[in-house]
C-alpha positions in Angstrom: 55.2 9.8 -3.6 52.2 10.9 -5.6 51.6 14.7 -5.5 48.5 16.1 -7.2 46.8 19.5 -7.1 43.5 21.2 -7.8 43.9 24.7 -9.1 40.7 26.7 -9.0 40.4 30.4 -10.1 38.4 32.4 -7.5 36.5 34.2 -10.3 33.3 32.2 -9.7 31.7 29.5 -7.6 32.7 25.9 -7.6 30.6 24.0 -10.2 30.0 20.3 -10.8 32.8 19.9 -13.4 35.4 21.5 -11.3 34.3 19.6 -8.2 34.6 16.3 -10.0 38.2 17.3 -11.1 39.0 18.1 -7.5 37.5 14.8 -6.4 39.4 12.7 -8.9 42.7 14.3 -7.7 41.8 13.9 -4.1 40.8 10.2 -4.6 43.9 9.4 -6.4 46.1 11.0 -3.7 44.2 9.1 -1.0 44.3 5.8 -2.9 48.0 6.2 -3.5 49.0 7.4 -0.1 50.0 10.6 -1.7 49.5 14.4 -1.2 46.6 16.6 -2.4 47.4 20.3 -2.8 45.4 23.4 -3.5 46.7 26.2 -5.7 44.7 29.4 -6.1 45.1 30.7 -9.6 44.2 34.3 -8.8 46.3 36.2 -11.3 43.2 38.0 -12.7 43.0 40.6 -10.0 39.9 42.3 -11.4 37.7 39.1 -11.4 39.2 37.3 -8.4 37.0 37.8 -5.3 37.4 36.7 -1.7 33.7 35.5 -1.6 34.4 33.1 -4.4 37.5 31.7 -2.7 35.6 31.2 0.6 32.8 29.4 -1.3 35.3 27.2 -3.2 37.1 26.2 0.0 33.8 25.7 1.8 32.5 23.5 -1.0 35.6 21.3 -0.9 35.3 20.9 2.8 31.6 20.1 2.6 32.5 17.3 0.1 35.1 15.9 2.6 38.1 17.0 0.5 40.8 18.0 2.9 44.1 19.3 1.5 47.7 18.9 2.6 50.2 21.7 3.1 49.4 25.5 2.8 47.5 27.0 0.0 49.6 28.4 -2.9 48.5 31.8 -4.3 49.7 32.7 -7.7 49.1 36.4 -7.0 51.9 36.2 -4.4 54.4 34.7 -6.9 54.8 37.2 -9.7 58.4 37.8 -8.9 59.1 34.1 -9.2 57.5 33.9 -12.7 59.4 37.0 -13.8 62.7 35.5 -12.6 62.2 32.3 -14.6 61.1 34.3 -17.7 64.1 36.6 -17.4 66.4 33.6 -17.3 64.8 32.3 -20.6 65.5 35.7 -22.2 69.2 35.5 -21.0 69.5 32.1 -22.5 68.1 33.2 -25.8 65.0 31.0 -25.5 62.6 34.0 -25.1 62.5 37.6 -26.3 60.9 40.9 -25.2 58.1 42.9 -26.8 57.8 45.9 -24.7 57.0 44.7 -21.2 55.9 41.3 -22.5 58.2 38.3 -22.5 57.6 35.7 -25.2 58.9 32.1 -25.6 60.3 31.1 -29.0 58.8 27.9 -30.3 61.3 26.0 -32.5 59.5 24.7 -35.6 59.4 21.3 -37.2 59.6 19.4 -34.0 57.2 16.7 -32.6 55.9 17.1 -29.0 54.4 13.9 -27.6 53.3 12.6 -24.3 51.5 9.5 -23.0 48.2 10.4 -21.4 47.2 8.0 -18.6 43.6 7.9 -20.0 44.0 8.6 -23.7 47.3 7.1 -24.6 50.0 8.7 -26.8 49.2 12.2 -28.1 51.6 13.9 -30.5 51.6 17.5 -31.9 54.0 19.3 -34.3 55.5 22.5 -33.1 54.4 23.9 -36.4 50.9 24.0 -34.9 52.1 26.0 -31.8 52.8 29.7 -32.1 55.4 31.5 -29.8 54.1 31.5 -26.3 53.6 34.6 -24.2 55.1 34.1 -20.7 54.6 37.5 -19.1 51.9 39.8 -20.5 52.5 43.5 -21.1 50.7 44.2 -17.8 53.5 42.1 -16.1 51.1 39.3 -15.1 52.0 35.7 -16.1 50.0 33.7 -18.6 48.2 30.5 -17.5 50.5 28.0 -19.2 53.7 29.6 -17.9 52.6 30.1 -14.3 51.1 26.5 -14.3 54.4 25.0 -15.3 56.5 26.9 -12.8 54.1 26.2 -10.0 53.7 22.5 -10.8 57.5 22.1 -10.9 58.1 24.0 -7.6 55.2 22.1 -5.9 56.8 18.9 -7.1 53.5 17.7 -8.7 53.9 14.2 -10.1 50.5 13.8 -11.8 48.4 16.5 -13.4 44.8 15.4 -13.5 42.5 17.8 -15.3 39.8 18.2 -17.9 40.0 17.2 -21.5 39.8 20.9 -22.5 43.4 21.2 -21.3 44.8 18.7 -23.8 45.8 21.5 -26.2 47.7 23.2 -23.4 49.8 20.2 -22.6 52.3 20.2 -25.6 52.9 24.0 -25.0 53.6 23.3 -21.3 55.9 20.4 -22.2 58.0 22.8 -24.3 58.3 25.0 -21.2 59.1 22.2 -18.9 62.0 21.2 -21.2 63.3 24.8 -21.6 63.3 25.3 -17.8 64.9 22.0 -17.1 62.0 20.7 -15.0 60.9 17.1 -14.8 57.7 16.5 -16.7 54.7 15.2 -14.6 52.4 12.5 -15.9 49.2 13.7 -17.4 45.6 12.4 -17.1 42.9 14.3 -19.0 39.5 13.4 -17.8 36.5 13.7 -20.3 34.2 16.6 -19.8 30.7 16.2 -18.2 28.0 16.4 -20.8 24.3 17.2 -20.6 21.7 14.5 -21.6 21.6 15.8 -25.1 25.3 15.3 -25.4 26.2 19.0 -25.3 28.3 20.9 -22.7 26.8 21.1 -19.3 24.8 24.2 -18.7 23.0 25.6 -15.7 19.8 24.3 -17.0 21.3 20.8 -17.0 23.0 20.8 -13.7 26.0 23.1 -13.9 25.0 25.0 -10.8 27.4 25.7 -7.8 28.0 23.0 -5.3 26.4 25.0 -2.5 23.3 25.2 -4.6 23.0 21.4 -4.4 23.4 21.8 -0.6 20.5 24.3 -0.6 18.5 21.9 -2.7 18.8 19.3 0.0 21.4 16.9 -1.3 23.7 15.2 1.1 27.5 15.5 0.6 28.0 11.8 0.8 25.5 11.3 -2.1 27.0 14.0 -4.2 30.5 12.6 -3.8 29.2 9.1 -4.7 27.5 10.5 -7.8 30.5 12.6 -8.9 32.8 9.6 -8.5 30.6 7.6 -10.9 30.7 10.2 -13.6 33.5 8.8 -15.8 34.6 5.9 -13.4 32.9 2.7 -12.3 33.8 0.3 -9.5 32.6 -2.7 -11.3 29.9 -5.3 -10.5 27.2 -2.6 -11.3 27.7 -1.1 -7.8 26.3 2.4 -7.5 26.0 3.1 -3.7 29.5 3.2 -2.3 30.8 4.8 0.9 33.7 7.2 0.5 36.3 4.9 2.1 35.3 2.1 -0.4 35.6 4.6 -3.3 39.1 5.6 -2.1 40.1 1.9 -1.9 38.9 1.1 -5.5 39.7 4.4 -7.4 42.5 4.6 -9.9 42.8 7.4 -12.4 43.9 4.9 -15.1 40.4 3.4 -14.9 38.6 6.6 -15.9 36.6 6.3 -19.1 37.8 8.0 -22.3 34.3 9.2 -23.3 32.3 12.0 -21.7 30.1 11.4 -18.7 26.4 12.3 -18.9 25.0 14.3 -16.0 21.8 12.6 -14.9 19.8 14.5 -12.3 17.4 11.7 -11.8 20.3 9.4 -10.9 21.7 11.9 -8.4 18.3 12.3 -6.8 17.9 8.5 -6.6 21.3 8.2 -5.0 20.5 10.9 -2.5 17.3 9.2 -1.6 19.3 6.0 -0.8 21.6 7.9 1.5 18.7 9.7 3.3 16.9 6.4 3.8 20.1 4.8 5.3 20.7 7.7 7.8 19.4 7.7 11.3 16.6 10.3 11.7 18.6 11.9 14.5 21.5 12.5 12.0 19.0 14.2 9.6 17.3 16.3 12.3 19.6 19.3 12.2 19.7 19.2 8.4 16.0 19.1 8.2 15.7 22.0 10.6 18.0 24.1 8.5 16.0 23.3 5.4 12.8 24.4 7.1 14.4 27.6 8.3 15.7 28.3 4.8 12.2 27.7 3.4 10.7 30.2 5.9 8.7 27.5 7.7 8.2 27.6 11.4 10.3 24.9 13.0 8.4 22.7 15.5 9.9 20.8 18.4 12.5 18.1 17.9 10.0 15.5 19.2 7.3 16.6 16.7 9.8 16.6 13.8 11.2 13.2 14.7 7.7 11.6 14.7 6.9 13.0 11.2 10.4 12.1 10.0 9.7 8.5 10.9 6.9 8.5 8.3 8.7 10.4 5.5 12.4 9.4 5.7 11.9 6.6 3.2 9.9 8.9 0.9 12.3 11.8 0.6 14.7 12.1 -2.3 16.0 15.5 -1.1 15.9 17.1 2.3 14.2 20.2 0.8 11.2 18.0 0.0 10.4 17.5 3.6 8.9 21.0 4.4 6.7 20.8 1.3 5.6 17.2 1.9 4.8 17.7 5.6 3.5 21.2 5.9 0.1 20.0 7.0 1.5 18.6 10.2 2.8 22.0 11.4 0.4 24.6 10.1 -3.2 25.0 9.0 -2.0 27.1 6.1 -0.7 24.2 4.1 -0.4 23.7 0.3 -3.4 22.1 -1.4 -3.6 20.1 -4.6 -6.6 21.7 -6.4 -7.0 18.8 -8.7 -7.1 16.4 -5.7 -9.8 18.6 -4.0 -11.8 18.6 -7.2 -11.5 14.8 -7.7 -12.1 13.7 -4.1 -13.9 16.4 -2.1 -16.5 18.1 -4.3 -19.2 15.4 -4.7 -22.1 15.1 -2.2 -21.1 11.4 -1.7 -17.6 12.3 -0.6 -18.9 14.9 1.8 -21.4 12.4 3.3 -18.5 9.9 3.7 -16.4 12.4 5.5 -19.2 13.4 7.8 -19.9 9.8 8.8 -16.2 9.0 9.2 -15.7 12.1 11.4 -18.6 11.1 13.6 -17.2 7.6 14.1 -13.8 9.0 14.9 -15.2 11.3 17.6 -16.5 8.2 19.5 -13.1 6.5 19.5 -11.3 6.3 22.8 -8.0 5.0 21.4 -6.8 7.1 18.5 -3.9 4.9 17.3 -3.2 4.1 13.6 -4.3 0.5 14.0 -7.6 1.5 15.7 -8.3 4.2 13.0 -7.7 1.7 10.2 -10.0 -0.8 11.9 -12.7 1.8 12.1 -12.2 2.8 8.5 -12.5 -0.7 7.2 -15.5 -1.5 9.4 -17.3 1.6 8.0 -16.5 0.5 4.5 -17.9 -3.0 5.1 -21.1 -1.7 6.7 -21.8 0.8 3.9 -20.8 -1.5 1.0 -17.9 0.8 0.1 -14.3 0.2 -0.9 -11.8 1.4 1.7 -10.3 3.6 -0.9 -13.6 5.6 -1.1 -12.9 6.7 2.5 -9.1 6.9 2.4 -8.7 9.2 -0.7 -11.1 12.0 0.4 -9.8 11.7 4.0 -6.2 12.1 2.9 -7.0 15.2 0.8 -9.2 16.7 3.6 -6.5 16.4 6.3 -3.4 17.1 4.2 -4.4 18.8 1.0 -2.4 16.1 -0.9 -3.2 13.0 -2.9 -0.1 11.2 -1.9 2.0 10.9 1.3 2.8 8.6 4.1 0.4 6.0 5.4 -2.9 7.7 6.1 -3.7 6.2 9.4 -0.2 6.9 10.8 -0.6 10.5 9.6 -3.9 10.7 11.4 -2.4 9.4 14.7 0.4 12.0 14.6 -2.0 14.9 13.7 -4.2 14.0 16.6 -7.9 13.4 17.0 -9.0 17.0 17.4 -7.1 18.3 14.3 -8.3 15.4 12.1 -11.9 15.8 13.0 -11.7 19.6 12.6 -10.3 19.2 9.1 -12.8 16.5 8.1 -15.7 18.6 9.2 -14.4 21.6 7.4 -14.0 19.6 4.2 -17.5 18.0 4.6 -19.0 21.5 4.7 
């Protein structure tokens, strides 16, 4: 049975690169009917913090990654590592330097392994110095603890980033010395920024929960992460999680680095928002409005506005900004739009006449409002746009948005007339 693991260090939040590594492990386990395990590499007692661990576990759960069996904490296994190291000393394969225990690397030997993604990789032991197993402060080194844990957890496949390729020959020497079976290795290329460099915070390497705060859906983020270095074929880009599980195989991961494309993530997110029922989005939108410090209206009012904007949103956080004019008179205003559409005497005259015509309307539906608008344009020899543009800015403060007449219907007759009259001066 396939057994894989994700081994985060709780010395910081979960970022995009680590989340993709976790996802590829999880997908491979699910695809193969195997087991996905979590190991917490918390040997650095000074930098490891409970808040980071909680955030890492919360991020994995938010991205639908459930794990099997109990968590393994390296900080609780120091006696295990010491026992294995002491055994190597007894067998003459390691030596002491004070409190430290160091593994002797025999020179002039090749160390090779077949990487699932990159093929055969070979290194001479002449390029590997003696390996510290237990440091002078009695804590284990990464390579040693990793080998002991992977062996005892019966890990069959180690799926991790390209930056660990240099560790693998060192670990193979330890596997052999300890008499452990060697797992299969798959080193996935790193995620790169658009300019080809390492991913930085400016290019998207923020924590996973930051994407949640920015209004991304977990389904969209998982879909996006899966496509960074792997492709399902047939140019498909929107895939539900169960479909990704069915198609994913680590051997199909690309050898070259994946480019982080924020525009693509945003587009994918917009596709998922558009496909969701507004009732599903309602609690998420309310949370976003609360986080933005916006007064949250009734569910009925929100749902009416969501009808207009669900297809326009790319992130949930956009909703409060795009729709503030529905819920408060203190809404954001595009100054350039005001200058372009509301300052001329002609625009003010148009708004006054349109306001007067709306006051006389008995039915204030979007279809009736549109009919009145087009009739006024025809009677005055105007283009409909000469009424529509200033009206939109007058009632919303924005030059773009949902359909104007639908907006007006939801705002209501009194509010529309009030704002038109104010803009007309």
